[in-house]
N, C-alpha and C positions, 0 to 999 in steps of 0.2 A: 503493500500499499504506500502512495507516494505522499510525500509532506500537504501536499495541496488538500489531498483527499481527507488526511487526518485532521488538519486544521478546519475544513468545511463541517467535517461529521461534529467535531467537538465542538464548535460554535453551535452548531444547530441542536445539540443536544443539552448544551447549556442554558439555551432559549425555551426549551421544551421543559427542563428541570424548574427554571423558575416560574414558567407560566403553570404547570401543576402544584407547584409547592409554596410558592409566595404569594398568597392571595389574600383579600381581605377576608376578614371572619365576621362571625354571626354579629359581634358588637360593633362593628364599623358600619359607615354610611355607605351603604354597598350602592344605593343608587346615582352615586356621585360620578360613577365611569361614563355615564351616557352613551354607551356603546364605543367608545373611543379605541378600547382593547380590540376590538372585533375589527375596525377599521385598519389599524396597525397590523394585523395579522393577514389580512386580506392583502394589503398593500405590499408587506413583506415578500411572502409567497408568491405572487404574481410579479414583483421586479426582479426576485433571484430566478425564477422560471424563464423570464423574458430576456434577461440579461444573458444567463449562461444559452439560451438559444442564438442570439445574437452573435454570442461569439464564436459559436459553431457554424454559423451560416454567413457571416458577415467578414471580411479580411479587412480590417481597419485599426492596425497595430499601434498602442502606445507606444510600446517599445521593439525596435529592431532585433536586440538583443534579449532573447527569452528568458536569461538569466534574472533580468532585470524584474521579472514577474514576481521574484521572491520579495521585493520591495513590498507589495500587496499583502504576502502573507504575513510581512513582519508587522504592517500596522494592524493587522485583523489580530494578532496575539497581542498588540498593544492596546488595541481598542477594547479587547475582551477583559483584560488584566483591570483598564482603566474602569470599565462599567462595573467590574466585580468589587474594585476597591470601593465605588461610590456608594454601592449596595449596601457593603459592609459597614461604611461609616455611618450611613441612614438607619441602619440596624432593623427593629421591627418596625420603624415606620415607613420600610418601602413595601409596596406592593407592588403585581404587575397590573392591577386596574386601580383605578382614580379614588381613593378613598380617604376618608379620614379616620384614623384608627381612635378608639378610645383613650384619653389623657394625650392625644397627640402633641407631640411641640417641635417647634420649628427649629432644625437643624441649620446651623451657621459656623461649621468648624470643619476641619479639613479641606476637601476639595470643593466642599458646600460654601465656604467662606469667599470663594473667588466665582462659584459657577453656582447657578441656582439648577440646573438640571445635568449634573456631570454623568450621569447613568446615561443619557440620549446622546452625550458627546462621546464617550466611549463608545457605544453603539455606533453612532455617525461615523466615526473613526474607522470602526470595522468593517462596515458598508464599504467606506471609500477604499479600505484596503482589498476587499472581494472584488470591487470595479477593477482595481490596478491588477489584480491577480488574473483577471481573466482576458488581458493584455488587449482590450477593444474600447476603442473610444465610443461605439454606441453602446456597448454593455454598460461602461461607465456610466453614462447618462442615463441608461434605463432604469439602472439600480439607483442611483443616487438621487436624481430628481423627486420621483414620488415620493422615496423615504423621507426626504429633507420637507416636502410638503405636508407629508402624513404628520411627522414629529410637529411642525409648528403647530398644525390645528391641534394635535393633543397637549401640547405645552399651554398654547392659549386657553385650553379647558382647564387644566390642572390649577394654572395661574389663578383664575376666575373662582375655582373651588379654595384654594389657598387665602385668597385674599378675603372670600366670606368669613373662612375660619378663623384668621389672625389678623385681621383689619391692617390698622396702621402699623403693625410689626412687620406685616409681609410687604405693604407697599414700601416702606423705608428700606427692608432688605433688596427689593426690585433696584431701588436708585442706587444701591452700592455693589452690586454685582451684575455680570453679563449673565445671559440665557445658557449657552452651551459652547461658545468659542471666546477662550480668554481676550480680553482688552476689544474684541469686534463685535460679536453678539451673543 
């Protein structure tokens, strides 16, 4: 089994694990998600399939030396690690569905001191790496653009829920931090 396949499978299994075991509970505000998790999964699956298909059918390489595709694998691994560090730092307040936990507190330390959504930053880096690993310009855009758009929709919804829960504390936090990309967005 080659490195590309190992990383792709590990990535997929890690996301399935999160989806299965890190969900809101009965005491959480479960109606807060508003189907955004479903939109994310549909977008992600379709983007990965379409990007992979484009890589097989369209010859538009990013790198002419195929060895540079390993840069994408490195970015994927870095993105997965970054995402799991963010999830660990958020601790019991992290769920795959948008919810407010009982006794929920606003985390503003670690990665959350600089970024409001570092878990999405890690995921975005992983998708960027995946697109690069396919070594195809069309694949890169087919994978990245729909995912970015869906992440932004999800983040807008999450921030609305967090603002309702934490009020001025969250709006002050918004002013001090970026959403996903340090110093940029």
